[in-house]
FIDO-541523 format. One record per residue (C-alpha): residue in three letters; x, y, z. Coordinates in steps of 0.05 Angstrom, whole numbers, padded with zeros to 5 digits, always signed. Last residue first. Example, Ala and Ser with C-alpha at 12.3 -4.5 7.8 and 13.67 -1.06 7.14 Angstrom:
<recs>
Ser+00273-00021+00143 Ala+00246-00090+00156 
</recs>
This chain:
<recs>
Leu+00243+00235-00623 Ala+00181+00199-00630 Asn+00217+00140-00621 Arg+00207+00078-00678 Ala+00170+00018-00656 Asp+00181-00044-00694 Pro+00129-00079-00651 Glu+00098-00027-00609 Ser+00128-00008-00537 Arg+00171+00052-00567 Ser+00112+00085-00597 Ala+00090+00065-00672 Pro+00072+00142-00707 Leu+00013+00181-00686 Ala-00041+00186-00739 Leu-00093+00138-00702 Ala-00091+00196-00647 Leu-00103+00246-00700 Gly-00160+00203-00732 Ala-00193+00198-00664 Ala-00190+00279-00653 Leu-00223+00290-00722 Val-00276+00234-00701 Leu-00293+00269-00627 Ala-00299+00336-00671 Gly-00348+00308-00711 Met-00382+00287-00655 Leu-00377+00355-00626 Ser-00413+00381-00679 Gln-00468+00332-00678 Leu-00480+00356-00607 Val-00474+00425-00626 Leu-00531+00420-00680 Glu-00576+00385-00635 Tyr-00569+00437-00580 Asn-00636+00474-00581 Gly-00665+00540-00590 Leu-00638+00546-00662 Arg-00601+00620-00658 Asp-00592+00629-00580 Phe-00568+00552-00580 Ala-00521+00561-00640 Tyr-00495+00619-00600 Gly-00490+00583-00536 Ala-00450+00526-00571 Leu-00404+00584-00600 Pro-00391+00615-00534 Ala-00375+00547-00503 Gly-00319+00530-00560 Val-00285+00586-00576 Leu-00243+00605-00513 Gly-00237+00527-00498 Phe-00207+00512-00567 Pro-00161+00563-00572 Leu-00137+00555-00504 Phe-00128+00482-00499 Phe-00064+00476-00552 Pro-00034+00534-00504 Ala-00025+00468-00450 Gln+00024+00422-00501 Ala+00086+00455-00470 Gly+00063+00437-00405 Asn+00056+00361-00418 Val+00127+00363-00457 Gln+00167+00396-00402 Gly+00132+00351-00348 Ile+00150+00284-00388 Asn+00223+00304-00388 Ala+00247+00243-00344 Ala+00192+00195-00369 Asp+00232+00205-00432 Phe+00179+00215-00494 Tyr+00136+00177-00543 Arg+00095+00117-00498 Ser+00098+00174-00434 Asn+00060+00223-00478 Leu+00006+00179-00490 Tyr+00000+00169-00415 Pro+00000+00246-00399 His-00058+00252-00441 Met-00093+00193-00434 Pro-00112+00201-00360 Ile-00171+00240-00375 Phe-00202+00192-00428 Ala-00221+00141-00384 Gly-00274+00192-00363 Ala-00300+00213-00429 Ala-00310+00142-00448 Phe-00351+00127-00382 Gly-00381+00192-00383 Thr-00413+00182-00457 Leu-00431+00107-00446 Thr-00465+00135-00385 Val-00498+00193-00417 Ala-00528+00149-00471 Val-00551+00088-00421 Phe-00579+00146-00380 Val-00618+00176-00437 Ala-00643+00110-00468 Thr-00675+00095-00406 Ala-00700+00173-00399 Asp-00733+00158-00473 Gly-00730+00167-00541 Ala-00667+00181-00551 Val-00642+00188-00616 Leu-00589+00251-00602 Leu-00566+00217-00537 Leu-00549+00151-00574 Ser-00501+00191-00626 Ile-00472+00232-00562 Gly-00456+00158-00536 Ala-00428+00134-00603 Cys-00381+00197-00604 Glu-00360+00183-00535 Leu-00343+00107-00566 Leu-00301+00136-00619 Leu-00263+00178-00563 Leu-00251+00119-00526 Gly-00223+00082-00589 Ala-00176+00127-00611 Ala-00143+00132-00546 Val-00139+00052-00542 Trp-00114+00048-00604 Arg-00062+00106-00591 Ala-00038+00068-00526 Tyr-00029+00000-00568 Ala+00030-00022-00531 Arg+00011+00000-00463 Gly-00053-00051-00475 Ala-00033-00085-00406 Asp-00013-00023-00374 Gly-00090+00003-00386 Leu-00124-00050-00363 Trp-00141-00043-00294 Ala-00130+00029-00281 Ile-00162+00045-00347 Gly-00219+00005-00324 Ala-00225+00041-00259 Lys-00224+00114-00298 Gly-00280+00085-00342 Val-00318+00066-00281 Met-00307+00142-00250 Gly-00332+00169-00316 Gly-00393+00126-00319 Leu-00409+00148-00242 Gly-00409+00215-00265 Gly-00447+00210-00332 Ala-00502+00178-00282 Ser-00495+00234-00243 Leu-00506+00284-00293 Phe-00572+00243-00312 Leu-00597+00241-00241 Gly-00585+00319-00246 Ala-00628+00326-00309 Gln-00683+00280-00280 Ala-00687+00332-00220 Leu-00691+00392-00267 Ser-00742+00362-00303 Tyr-00741+00333-00374 Gly-00780+00354-00435 Thr-00724+00356-00491 Gln-00708+00427-00472 Val-00697+00412-00398 Phe-00640+00356-00417 His-00610+00401-00469 Pro-00609+00459-00414 Pro-00576+00414-00369 Tyr-00524+00374-00419 Cys-00496+00438-00456 Ile-00449+00465-00406 Gly-00415+00391-00394 Leu-00415+00376-00465 Val-00375+00439-00475 Leu-00320+00413-00427 Ser-00325+00340-00452 Val-00309+00371-00523 Asn-00258+00411-00493 Leu-00224+00349-00469 Ala-00225+00323-00540 Ile-00198+00371-00581 Ala-00140+00385-00533 Val-00127+00312-00525 Ser-00122+00310-00605 Leu-00087+00373-00612 Gly-00033+00360-00565 Ile-00022+00281-00587 Leu-00010+00301-00656 Trp+00033+00360-00643 Phe+00085+00328-00599 Ala+00077+00258-00632 Pro+00102+00292-00699 Ser+00163+00308-00667 Arg+00204+00365-00690 Tyr+00176+00415-00631 Ile+00209+00371-00580 Ser+00273+00366-00605 Ala+00320+00430-00576 Glu+00277+00432-00512 Leu+00288+00360-00505 Arg+00365+00361-00513 Arg+00359+00423-00465 Ser+00324+00382-00410 Asp+00367+00316-00416 Ala+00435+00363-00405 Asp+00403+00395-00349 Ser+00387+00326-00317 Ala+00326+00312-00284 Val+00294+00323-00218 Gly+00226+00293-00207 Thr+00223+00264-00143 Thr+00268+00285-00091 Ala+00230+00303-00031 Pro+00185+00243-00031 Ile+00109+00256-00050 Gly+00066+00214-00005 Ala+00072+00236+00068 Met+00087+00311+00053 Val+00036+00311+00003 Leu-00020+00286+00045 Leu-00006+00330+00104 Trp-00003+00394+00062 Leu-00063+00373+00018 Val-00107+00362+00090 Leu-00082+00428+00124 Leu-00085+00471+00061 Leu-00155+00433+00046 Gly-00188+00464+00116 Leu-00155+00534+00106 Ala-00188+00545+00041 Leu-00253+00508+00052 Cys-00263+00554+00117 Leu-00246+00614+00087 Leu-00293+00602+00023 Thr-00351+00584+00075 Asp-00330+00647+00120 Arg-00338+00694+00053 Trp-00394+00649+00023 Gly-00447+00654+00084 Leu-00441+00618+00149 Gln-00498+00569+00154 Ala-00533+00552+00090 Met-00462+00568+00060 Leu-00426+00508+00096 Ala-00480+00460+00079 Gly-00476+00471+00004 Val-00403+00474+00011 Leu-00403+00406+00037 Pro-00457+00381-00010 Pro-00412+00400-00076 Leu-00347+00381-00041 Leu-00354+00300-00035 Met-00386+00274-00094 Ser-00350+00321-00145 Ala-00285+00309-00102 Val-00292+00233-00113 Ser-00292+00242-00187 Ile-00233+00290-00191 Gly-00196+00252-00147 Met-00213+00185-00198 Ala-00160+00223-00242 Ala-00104+00200-00187 Leu-00122+00134-00195 Ala-00131+00133-00270 Leu-00052+00158-00277 Ala-00027+00106-00229 Arg-00062+00051-00263 Ala-00039+00080-00333 Glu+00033+00094-00313 Arg+00051+00019-00285 Gly+00113+00010-00334 Pro+00143+00062-00300 Tyr+00108+00083-00234 Thr+00145+00145-00207 Lys+00166+00182-00269 Val+00099+00180-00299 Leu+00065+00191-00237 Met+00111+00255-00224 Gly+00094+00281-00294 Asn+00018+00269-00276 Val+00027+00311-00219 Val+00060+00371-00248 Val+00025+00383-00313 Pro-00044+00357-00280 Gly-00045+00409-00225 Tyr-00002+00429-00164 Leu+00036+00488-00197 Thr-00027+00503-00248 Leu-00071+00510-00190 Gly-00019+00557-00153 Leu-00022+00606-00222 Ala-00104+00594-00220 Phe-00112+00621-00151 Val-00062+00680-00166 Leu-00112+00698-00223 Phe-00168+00685-00169 Gly-00140+00734-00117 Phe-00132+00787-00170 Ala-00212+00781-00193 Val-00234+00780-00122 Leu-00184+00845-00109 Leu-00223+00877-00174 Leu-00292+00856-00148 Ser-00274+00890-00080 Pro-00267+00883-00003 Ala-00229+00824-00011 Val-00240+00780+00057 Ser-00257+00709+00028 Ile-00213+00733-00034 Phe-00153+00730+00012 Ala-00171+00657+00036 Leu-00178+00632-00029 Ser-00108+00664-00048 Leu-00078+00629+00005 Met-00105+00562-00023 Ala-00073+00571-00083 Cys-00008+00597-00065 Phe-00002+00551-00008 Ile-00021+00484-00055 Gly+00025+00513-00114 Ala+00086+00523-00067 Leu+00069+00456-00037 Val+00072+00421-00106 Ile+00135+00457-00129 Arg+00168+00437-00073 Arg+00147+00367-00074 Ile+00160+00364-00143 Pro+00232+00370-00130 Met+00262+00417-00188 Arg+00284+00406-00268 Asp+00233+00368-00291 Ala+00170+00400-00256 Leu+00215+00473-00270 Lys+00203+00454-00341 Gly+00127+00436-00340 Val+00114+00494-00302 Met+00158+00541-00354 Pro+00100+00505-00407 Ala+00043+00509-00360 Ala+00047+00583-00346 Phe+00019+00619-00406 Ala-00036+00565-00420 Pro-00043+00553-00349 Val-00066+00624-00336 Leu-00110+00632-00402 Leu-00151+00573-00384 Leu-00168+00575-00309 Ala-00173+00652-00323 Val-00237+00640-00365 Pro-00265+00605-00305 Gly-00281+00675-00276 Val-00324+00702-00336 Asn-00380+00673-00302 Ile-00378+00732-00252 Thr-00394+00782-00306 Ala-00449+00737-00338 Val-00479+00735-00262 Gly-00484+00808-00271 Val-00450+00864-00216 Gly-00470+00894-00153 Phe-00411+00870-00115 Glu-00464+00835-00054 Arg-00511+00804-00106 Ser-00461+00780-00156 Leu-00414+00745-00108 Pro-00471+00716-00073 Glu-00498+00697-00143 Val-00431+00660-00165 Phe-00404+00631-00106 Phe-00438+00564-00105 Gly-00422+00558-00185 Tyr-00357+00554-00169 Val-00365+00483-00134 Gly-00349+00436-00189 Leu-00287+00477-00203 Leu-00256+00454-00138 Gly-00242+00387-00175 Val-00182+00417-00211 Gly-00154+00426-00147 Phe-00181+00379-00090 Gly-00188+00323-00132 Leu-00127+00334-00172 Cys-00083+00343-00109 Ala-00121+00294-00070 Met-00110+00240-00126 Ala-00037+00257-00134 Ser-00024+00247-00061 Leu-00057+00180-00074 Ala-00014+00162-00133 Pro+00049+00179-00087 Leu+00025+00140-00033 Trp+00014+00082-00075 Gln+00085+00044-00051 Arg+00061+00046+00016 Met-00001-00002-00002 
</recs>
């Protein structure tokens, strides 16, 4: 059990990092009311979670290969949680916005680029299991944090709730990181780092993986935005919509468990696994478009959630098949800017289509096309190092 402590620490980092985004909605209306601005203004906040990593992740990735991971992760945790504490007492919306930008930077320091890179280095030959286990933290947090935050909000208000959340998570994460992440994990030689930096952009695998993953994960983001209004528009209640979303979340948890169980056995065919998951998600959306009753919708969202959840660990897993594990953080970070253009245009275009057409059917069809494209990019990858007659991507 002790050998899996780094993976459990990574699970906590992702769950109480990326997983915190699931409670953002609790604070939208109170902030809007207190500072006298529209909800649309507060909803701009998550854009920082795209912009900051897009610019900071390449540098953070380099640091993750040249400095001990524990130092970087702890710096990120303190940065993020103290920023939330600062927001809880901020007297103006401008200071809230500043605090949220610093929070986004902290999140980058203990987010996927850093912790997934650590897992690839720590578990050679068992990367899929470790990455999937860590990704489960997001699912666990999505089940634990919303009821906790809702109960605190009812008793304390948004400021005290945010302060309690920040200080509580600071303590929990600090203890888990100190217990689970070795002090020396993550240091590569300067020569290795310079060699990779000189050759990374010449690798077809770098571009194909970055584009495929960016498209796929942004499809999941747009789906999450479209689901509730799509279900309501097609005649289901908000309560039923919530149950559908829960089914998707459960499917995602099972998908990650499946990757944890089978991923390492199929490591020689990682690109085929990635493409298969993307096409399976496409099939789930197709079924949703023709679903005639609630049972069919449950099957569709569960299938889509399964495929999307299983695909989450595929970004660092695919990179681990084509690049040296000692420099995996730099590769992951250098691909982060690929997420920005898709993330910035996907949700607004989906909203525009809904305003014009009154439904999300065209959006869902477009997302299916995007998934097919992402699967094609994955299949276009050269043979990895672990495939027969493999050629290194470098």
